[in-house]
N, C-alpha and C positions, 0 to 999 in steps of 0.2 A: 504493500500500500504506500509506504513512504517513498519507494522508488518511483511509483506512478505520479505522486504529487510533485516530486523534484522534476521529473520529466515534463510535467504539465507547465511548471513555472519556467523551465528553460524554453519551452515552446512559446510561451507568452513573450518572454524577453526577445527571442529570435524574431517573432512576428512584429514586435514593436520596432526593433532596429530596422528590419527590412522595409517597413512601411513609413519610417520616420521621414519627415519633410527634409529635403536636401536643398540647400541654398548655395549660391556661388557669388563671391565678391572678388572682382578683379581690380587690384590696386596698381596704378601706374605712377611711378615717380618720374619727373621730367628732367632729362639730361643728367643722368647719373649712371656711371659704369660700376662694375663690381669692385673696382680697386679702392673704393672709399669705405668698404665694409670689412671690419676686422675678421669676420668669419670666412672671408674669401681668400683662397690661396694666393691670389695676385694682389692682395691689398698692400698699399704703401702707407698712405695716411688712413686715419679712421675717424668715423663720426659716431657719437653716442646714439645707438638705435636699439635700446633695450626691448621695445615692443616688437619690432621686426624680428629681433633675435628669439623672442618667445615662440615664433612660428617654427623655428628649426626643430624643436623637440617633438612637434606633432606633424612634421612634414618631410618633404624631400627637397634638398637643395641641389640645383643643377649647375655644375661647374662650367659647362660648355654651351650656354644659351646664347644664341646670336639674334640680334635685332637688325633692322635697317640702321644706317648711320644717322638718320634724321627722324624727326617726330612724326610727320604726316604719313610717310611710307610705312612705318612700324604700325601705326594705328589702323591704317587701311588693311595691312596684312593680317592683323589679328581679327578685325571685324569681318573680313571676307575669306580668310584662309588662303589668299592668293598672293603670289609674288608680284613685285612692283611692275615688272615688264608686262604683266597681264592687266593690272588695274590702271596703269599709266601714271600712278602717283609715285614718282621717283625722287621728289624734292619736297622740302618744307613748303607748305602752301602759304601764299601771301603775295599780293600783287596781281596785276592783270594777266601776266603770262604763266601763272601757275596752272598745272594740270590738276584738276580736283577729282574726287571720287565720284564715279557715275552712280546716280541715285537708283539705278536699276540693279545694282549688285545684290547678290544674295548674302544676307548678313546673319550674324548669330541671333539677334532678337527676332528677325523675320522667321527663321527656322524654328525657334522655340515656340512661336505662335502657331506654326503649322503642326508642331508636335503636340501641343496642348493649347488649343484655342482659348485664350483668356485664362489659361490655367497656371501660367507662370508670370509673375509680375517682373517687369523689365525697366530698369532706369539707368540713364547715363548721367552721372554727377561729375561736374568739373569740365576740364578742357575737352573741346571737340576737335578743332584743327583739321577738318577734312573737307571743308568748303570755304569759300570766301563769304565774308559778312555783308558784302554789297552785291545785290540789293538785299534789303532787310527781309524780304520774303524767304531768303535762304535759311533764316532762323528756324523754320519749320522742318528742315531736313532731318534732324535726328529723330523726330517723331515719325516722319514719313518713312524712315528706313527701319522702323520696327520697334522703337522704344515707346513705352507707355508714358514715360516722363523724362524730360531733359531739363537740367538746371545747372548752369555753369557758364564759363567763358567760352566764346565761340572761336576766337582767333588763336594764333599760335602762342602769343605771350600777352601778359598784362602790362600796360604802361605803369601801373601802380598796383601793389597788392592790397592797398587800403582805399582805393578809389577806382573802381572798375565797373564795366558793364556786364551785368549778369542776365542771361537769357533764360526764361522759364517757359517752356513749351511755346516757343515762338515769340514771346513778349520780352522786350528789353527793359531793364530797370537798373538804375545805378545802385551799386553796393559800396558801402564804406567799411564793412566788416572785413577783417583780415582774411584773404581769400582761402588759405588753407583751413582756417577755422570754419569759414562759411561752408566750404565743401563738406566737411564732416558734419556740421549742423544739419545741412540739407540731407545727407545720407541717413543720418540717424532718424530724422523726422519721417522721411519716406519709408524707411524699413519698418518703423513702428506702425505706420499706417497700412502696411502691406504684409504683415507677418503671418497672416492667416493662410497664406498659400506660398509655395516655393517662390523665391525671388532671385533675380540676377541683377547685380549692381556693378556697373563699370564706373569705378571711382578714379578719376584721372586728375591728379594734382598739377598745378602749374609750377610748383616748386620741385627741385631747387633751380629751375630755369631762371635766367636773367629776367628782370633787373634785380641784381643783388641788392639786398636791403636788410634792415634790422627788424627781425620779427618781434612780436610782443615778448617781453622779458620772461614771462612765466612759461614760455614754450621751449626754452633752450638754456644752455649752460655757459654761453659766451658773454659773461656779464660786463666785460671791459670794453666792448665795442661801443663807439660813440654814435654810429649811424650817419655821420657826415659824409658828403660826397667824396671828400679827399681821403677819408679813412677807408671807404669802400673801394676806391681806386687803388689805394696802397695795399689793401689786405683782402682781395676778393675771395680767397679760399676760406677765410674765417666766416664771412657772411654766407657763402655757399653752404658751409657746414652747419651754420646756425639755422639756415632755412630748411635743410634736410632733417635736422634734429627736431625742428618744429613739426614737420610732417609726422615723424615718429611719435611725438608726444600726443598729437591729435589722433593718431591711429590707436593709441592706448585708450583714448576716450571712446572711440568707436567699438573697440573690442569689449570694453566694460559694458557698453550699451547692449551689445549682443547677449552678453551673459545675463543682464538684468531682465531681458525678455525671453530667456531660455532658448536662444537660437545659436549660441556659440557652438554647442556640440553638434548642431545640424548644418553648420556652414563651412564649406570649403573656401579657403582664402588663397588667392594667387597674388604674390607680390613680384613686381618686375620693374625694371627701368626701361625706358623707350629707346635709348641709345647711349653712347659714351658721354663722358664729361665734355663740357664746352671748353674750347681751347684755352681760355683765360684761367681755368682751374685744372687743366690737364696735368697729370703727374708724370707723364713720360718726358724724360730729359732728352735733349738732342733733337727735338722736333719730331715729326712723324704723326702718330695717330692722335685723334681726338674726335669729337662729334663731327660728323660730315665725312669721315674717312673710312675706307674699307679695311684699314689696318685694325688689329685687335682692339685697340683703345677706342675705336669708334663703334664697334659692334658687339663686344662681349658685355653682357649685362647681368645683373643679379636676377635670379629667378628662384622663388620658393613656392611650393604648392603644399598647403597644410590643411588638415581637417579630417573629418570622419571617413573620407574615402581613401585615405592613405593607410596602406597595410604595412606594418612594421615601420613606424615612423622614426624620425631622427636619423635619416639616411642622407648620404651624399651620392649623387649620380654623375658619372662621367659621360653619360649619353649626349649625343649631339642633338640640339633642339633649335629649331627656328621659331621665332615668335609667332609665325603663321600657324604653328602647331597648336596654339591655344584655342583656335577656332574649333577644331574637332574635339579637343579635350574638354572644353566647356560644355559643348553639346552632350558629350557622353557622360559627364559628371551628373547631368540631369537624367540620364538613362536613355537618351536619344541615340541609339546605337546603329540605326539604319538611315542616318541623315543623308548618306551618299545617294539614296534613291531620289532625293530632291534636287540634285545637282545636274543641270543640263550639260550636254556635251560641249556646247560653245562657251561654257564658263568653268573650265577645269579648276579644281581646288587642289592646292599643293600641301595642305595641312595633313600631318600624320599624328594621330592621337597618341599622347604619351600615357594613356591610361594603363597600358601593361606595366609601365615602370611605377606608376602610382600604386597599382595593385600588387607590386613586387612579384610580377609574373615574368618579367623580362628585364634585361639590363640596357637594351637599346631598341629604338624603333626606326631609325634611319641610318644609312651608311655614309651619308654626306649631308652637309648643311650649305646653304647658299644665301647670299645677300648681295645687294647692289645699291648704287646711288647714281642718278642721272638727272640732268636738268635740260630744259628746252634749248638753252644755249649751253653747249657742253663746255665745262671748265676743267682745269687740271684736277686730277683726283677722281673724276667720274669713272666708274667702272664696275665690274662684277667680280665676285670672289666666291670660291667654293673650297670646302675643306672636307677631309675625311678624318679618321681618328688621329693621325699623326701629321699630315701634310696639308698645306694651304696654297692655293694658286690664285694670284690676283691678275686680272686682265683689265687693264685700263683702256678707256675709250680712245686714247691718243695712240694706241697701237703698242704700248710697252707692256711688259709683264714682269711679275716677280713670283718666286716660289720659295716656300719656307718649310722646314721641318719643325713644326710647333712642339713636338715632343722634346726635341733637343734645344730649340731656339724659340721659346714662347714670346720673347720680346721682338722677334722679327728683325734681327740685326744682320743675319747672314743669308743673303739672297743666293740660293743654290744655282741660279742661272748665270751667275758670274764666273762659274768654274765648271769643270767636268762633273756630270751627274753619274753617281754610282748606278748599278743595275736596279737596286731597290728604289732609289730616288727617281730614276727614269720611269719605272713601272707606275709609280704613284702619279707622276706628272702626266703621263699619257692617259691614265684612267680618269683623273680629274678633268683634264681638258676635254675628253670625249663626253663625260657626264654633262659638262656645261654646254657643249655643242648640242647634245641631244635635248637638253632642257630648253634652251633658247631657240632651237631650230635654226641655228646659224653655224656655218662651217668654220671652225677654227683650225689652225695648222697643228693638229695633234700628232705630229710626227715623232718618231723615236728620236730622243734628244741626247742619247749617250755620245759623249765625245771620246774618240779613240785616243790611245796613248800618245801618238804623234801630235804635238801641239799645233802644227801648221795645217793639218788635214782634218777636216771636220765633217766626216760623212755622218748623216743622221737618218738614213733610210737603210735598214738592214737588207731589204729585198733588192737594193740596187748594188751593182758591182762596186767594190772599193777602188777608187781611182788613185793608184799609187803614183801616177805621173802628173797629177794636178795639185798645185799648191795655191791656196788663197791666203792673202796677207794684206794689211795687218789684221789681227784679231785680238782684242777689240779694235774696231776702226772708228775714225772720227769723221772723215769727209770723203775719202776715196777708197775704192776697193781694187786691189790688184790681183791678177790671175796669171799664173805660170803653168804651161803644159796643156792648156785647152786647145782643141781644134780651132783653126782660124775662122771657120764658118759657124762656130758654136753660138747658140742663143743663150742669153742670161735673163733670168727672171728673179727679181727681189720682191719678197712679200713680207708683211708684218705678221704677228701671231694670229691675227684675225683672218688671214688669207687675203687681205687687201693688197693689190698689186702696186708696188712702188715704182718699179722699172721693168721694162721688157725690151730687149734689143741686143745688138752685138757690141755696142760701144760702152759697156759698163765702166771700163777703166777711165773714160773721159767724163764721167758724171760726178757732180758735186753733191754729196749726201749730208752735208753739214747741217742742213736745216731740218732733217727728219728727227723725230723724238728719239731720245735715248731708250735702249732696251734691246730685246731679242728680235732678230730677223732671220729669214730663210732665203738662201741663195740657191736657185736651181740652175744647173748647167746642162744644157741640152745639146749633145753632139751625137756620137754613135750610140750612146746610152744616156740615161738621165741620172745625174747625181745631185744630191741635196746637201747643203752645208748649213750649219747653224752659225750665225754671226752675232756679235754683240756690238752695239753702237754706243760710244761714249760721248 
């Protein structure tokens, strides 16, 4: 009899847990990479974030989460699960030339409504930054794209954190409450009013994005800051850190509110940054990466997923994750496991759910991660990058490329394309180049790039005969390319890593290549057979 009673109570507990309301809150901090968090392996400086740290014990922290290098593309990717080359949003939105998110895109809130019509409450609190605020009729877009409620700033940044325009369901009104505090006030109020059914909250702070400022003193520990313009200019990192600490303090208030209404144990919380640190507070010495860059400092961001859905919490994962993967993950956290049936063929989704990792059923869900940045008027630094577990390939839009072994060189100081590639290096290079070619639908020169021992002969196609009597020099070259040993009627073709033709003809030695960008190129010599050489331009 006693055994039956115990079994009955276990059944009751199981049924209660299985049917318990599940909620999801996505928290986005603006312009902060993982290197300011003391719990991250790549941290240099630290910010006091005790409330974010509390998520670690009940969650999974992802070491290798990649965002886009800028705000709008990351947000578009999470909302739609699609890479930027599909949505067209490759740059931070602002100004008349910005490409904005198409309002016909299939979004997380739209799919949640198809899954359970009016059964899941959906709110976007805080920063939007997916459309232009002019004309004012655009203010209705968050609601039109599936949210029941939108309340926050519409543009990419606030001119002032204490005097800003807040949009509430299409209506603009001035707010003088500190923006971070206002966002949490709004989230708490909305959640309390919608706690009787599952809810999804996209909570996007403007902080610690510029303008750097002095937050209310009760929200941070930087008590000696004066808040004057001259002090902010002289000490931007201190104000940046104070702003992020203020976010953490207010998150503590949000978490306590969830506990007060008995929703803390029902709520999965995702914390993430939208891109790396702004250049003015970047911690990388010697230049290179920051917000806007496809180097690691521009794209590697903090990501923690914590809550009742996590099996065996307090874990750290090495899995590769794209921020686009949150699209599928959020849907599946609500139990929507067949969402793919709602995706039309003309709007392919790149998101790969990381639920198997959350459930401790797998250690990885994708073999490579991808990200990019592009503008309507291409600038230096625009490009695409892809990585696998150990290697990373960067293909810039100006035709140059770089290749790193992140396992050995996490700070990207040693470009492997500057010297001979080992067999393992070369295999990874070719694989990554082919993956990005297949993804983009564009032919890149993914040729075998192993450099033979003889430094002056650079055959890069194993299937072609090794030309022992042909010597190309100098390598690296600066302006001219010299050839010894080729047939007099040979044709020469020089292409960049994208396969774009730089030169074709017989008079390559008479050409001045000083104006082409630095990087790797391929020289094809066509006479009795075809030979391909890898060249480096300095």
